N, C-alpha and C positions, 0 to 999 in steps of 0.2 A: 787831335783836335782836344780840347780842353776839356779837362775834368770837373767836377764838383769842389777837388778837392784841389784844386789849379785857383779854381775861380776864388775861394775863399781865402786862400792868401791873396791875392792881391787886391781884395775888396778889402781884407783886415776882420772877416767875419766868422762864425764858426759854419761847417761844412751845413748843420741841421738849419741856420739863417739861411744861408744859399739855396739847399733843396725846396724850403717850403716858397722863398720865393719865385724860386724859375715854376714851381706846381701851383701859382697863382693862388698862394694862401693869405687872403688879406685879413685874416685874425691875428698874423704874427704883428708885433707891437715893436714896429722897425719905421725907421724915419722914410721920408719918400725919398729922402736922396740918397738914403743908403739903397733902397731897393731900386732905384733907377741906373745906378753906379753897379749891382749887381748884374742890371739886364744889358746894361752897354758891355758891360767885360764879356756876357756869355755871346752876345750879339757878335762885337769886334772878331774874337777868337772861333766863332762858327760852331759853339758847343750844342751838340745834336743829344737828344736825352736817351739814355741805354732802356735797347728793348731786352723784354726779357722772353730768353729762350724757351720755347714748351721743350716741357719735361717728358709728353705723351705721345711722342710725335706725328704723322700726321694725321692716325685714324682716331687720337685724341679732341673732343671737342672743345671745340676754345673758346673760353672765359668773355666776357663782353671786354673787359678791359684787365692791364696788368695794373690795377690801380686798387689801395685800398680808401675806402672812407675813415677817418677819424670823428667822431661825434663827442664833443663835449658838453656836458650837461649845464655848464654856462661859461661864458667866458672869463668872466669875474673870476670865477674859484681858481681858472687856472691862473691869472693873473697875481691873484694876492695870495697864491699857497703855493711855493713849491713842490708840494708834493705831487699836485698835477703838473706840474713841468716835466718832471723827472718821469711819470708814467708816460706820459708823451714823447720823450725823448725817448725808450728804451722803442715802445713803437715803430718812430722811424728810424732807429738805428739797423732794426729786425729786420723791418721793409728794404730798406736800402741793400743790406746784406745778402737778401733776396731777390735781388734786382725788382724791386717793385717799388709804384710813385705813391705819392700819399696825397690827399686831399682835407682839409682840412674844415668841419661844418660846425656850427654854434646851436644849440636846441632849439633859438629861435627860426633857424636854418630850415629845420627839417617841416613846418609849416609852407614854405618855399615853394611855387610851384615847376621855379626854375630847376630846383634840385632832381636831374636825371639819376638811375640805375645805371651807371656807368662803370661800375666799378665791381670786383670780384668778389669784394667782402666789408663788413662793417665791422669797424672795431668802436664800441659804445663805452668811453671812460664816465665810468659816476652812474648815479642813478636816474635814469630814463626809463620813463615806460615802455613796455614792450610796444603798447597802439601807438605812440610817435615814431616810434623806428619804423615799426612796420608801412607806414606812411609812405616808404619810400623802397624797401626791400622787404616782402614778406617770405622770402625764404630764410626761415630759423638756421640752415646751416650754413649760412654764409652769415651768420652774425655771430659776434663774442664779446660779450661781458667783460671789462677790467674796473676791480672796488667796486662789483655789486653783480650780485644773484638772482633776478627777476624769477627764473624756474627753473632749476636743472635740470628735468628732465624735457627739456626743448632747446634752452642754450648753454653754448660751452660760454664757460667764465672761469673768470681768474680771481680769487679772496683773498682776504688776510685773516688768520686766525686772534682774531679781537679778543675772543674770550680767554684765552689761553695767556696771550701776554697780559691783561688787564690781573689775570692771576700772580702773573710773576714780577709785577709793578708790587703791589699789595706785599706779595711773599717779601720783597726787598726792600720796602720801607719798615716793615715790621721789624723785620731782621736787623734794622738800623735804629731800632728802637721809637719809632714813631708809630701811636695806636690811634690817635687822632685826625683820622683824613679827610679831606674834603673832595669835594670834584666840581673842577670849572671845563666846561664843555658847550657842546650844542645841540641841535636838532637834527633827527636826518629828514633831508625833501627829496622824495621823487617828483622828479620833473613829467607832467603827465602832457600839457597844453600849455600855450603860452597864456600866463597869469592865473594856473594851477596847479598845485602841487599837490604832494602827499605828507604828511608830516607823522613823522613816530620818532620815540625815542632813539639816540643813537645807540649804538651794539656798545661803544665803551661807559656808556651810561647804564645801559642793563645791567652789563657785565660786572661793572663797581656795585653798582646796588644789590643786586643776586649775592653777592661773595661778603661783603661789609655786611650784611644783612643776614646771612647765613654765620656771621661770628656774633652778631649781636650786637655791631658796631656803627651801623646805618643810622643818620640824622638826616630828615630833609631840610633840617637849617643850614647842611655844610654843602649844600647842591646850590651851584649857582651857573645859569644856561643863557645863551645869549647866541650870538655868529661865531664864526671861526675865522676871527682877525686879532688884530694886536689893541688896536683900539678897544675891542668888544674883553679882550683879555686883561688890559689895562681896568674898565669899567668895571669888573665884574670881582677882581680880586679887590679893588678901593670898595665896594658894599662890602665884601667880605670883611675887610679892613674895620668897617665904621661899624658892622653889625656888634664889634665889640666882643666879640666870640668866636676868634682868627684860629681855625685847626693848628695843629703842630706840624702837618703837611699837607698839599694838595697833590692831586692827578689831576692834568690839563690836558684837552683833547687833542691837540696841535702846537707844533713847535709856536706858529705866529702869535696864538694865544698865549704861550707861556711867556714869551718875551715882553709882552704886554704886562701881563701878571706881574713879571720881576720887575719890571719899571716902574708899578703903584705900591711893589714892596719897599723898595728903596727912596720912592719921593716920601715914603713915612717912617725912611730910618729904620725898617725892621731889615736883619739881617736874613741871608740865607747863605748855609743852612743851619745857623745855629738854633733861630728862633722859627724859621715857617722854611722848610724844604721842599721841592717842587722836582716832579715827575712827569713829562712833558711826552709825548705819541708823534712819529714821524721822523727822525734823526736828520733831520736836516743841515745845511750848513749855519742854517740860525740857532740852533740848539750848540753846535762847536762853538760859534765865535760870540755868543752872545755874552753881557756882561758880567755875568757869575755863567759858564760855561754848564748847559742845563743834562740832567741824564736826560734819555731819551729813549722810548721805543724806536729800535733798528727797525723802518716796514722797507723791504727791499724794491722800491719802486719800480727803478727800472727793471729788473727781472721781471718783474711783472707785467710791463708792455711787452717784454720780448715775447715772454710767456704766452701772451694773448693770440700774436700773430703768430706763432708755433702752432697753436690749436684750431686757429683760421687755416690754417694749410694743410694742417691733416684733415681735417672734418671735409676740408674743399677734396679732396684726392678719395673719398668713399666712407668713410668713414660715419657710421649711422648710429651710434650713440653719442648725444652728449658727454663733454666731461668738462667734470670742475675742479680746480687747482686749487687748494688750498696752502698757499705761502707760508712758511711758518715767521716767526720776528725773532729780532736779538734785543737785550737791553743793553746800552750804551750808557755806564756810570761814571757820572762825573761830581763834580764841585756841588750843583746842587741838592746833591744827598749825603754832603758830606757824613761822618758818623754825630752822633748828637750827644 
């Protein structure tokens, strides 16, 4: 019997891609030719989905299915940001190792009647309002939130200590001689239903504002907010440059925005880091391979996904108290914050 690994080798794609195609995940950005090729190989070699053995014996109540649903706040977020891709990969890898299959749904799909509660649990990635999730499953013990904690007294969750991360970033920049520090970022959006979101200040910005304010260094004119994209990173940095009051350094909310901001600085012939320093968040490959390698806060996204599934499984075994795991961060220092 052929395995997923063998199919991936024959189709020359990753094991995660094979798994998602075989589990009918149509949110996967793959060509129809690749999808057909994977299915044909599986059919030709008589691939059989692996069944997960019950750990509780004959007397234990069986769950509806050995499948975990992954709910994404927006498919565009994943396609545009490696951060969400890595969380999802962590979920899928942990599920595969636990003998579980996965099915992926976008936020809009929560409001479609064809989604049935035929899975053992739900991993929610991002800020999706509990009311939306409960349209599909009202059992809070089978729901884990990753990268968000809407109610820690009800739901298991995995979050990141962004406040401590921001503190480390500002300490790093100050130690390098940068005191005039701006911020480029976006807004936090919690998805309630199709066309309705709750917009609040992002935690990175709130932490930046508080810490800079405590030191008497916060200036609203040095804050530029938009969307978490390269194009908005470019646009916002361009606006900062054209304001004529460019700070010595910027904290940028994510790597894609930082790459766009870096391009704007280069287009205006502003040297990084000798004229303006940059520190980003996420530490994806974008930061490492940018034209000027970016100092960036390392967020352990794959481990977040894995931890979410581990929490879900332990809750399904009977744990009654919800757990909230806060993952620490690190700071990877590269050329964009060289000594002033």
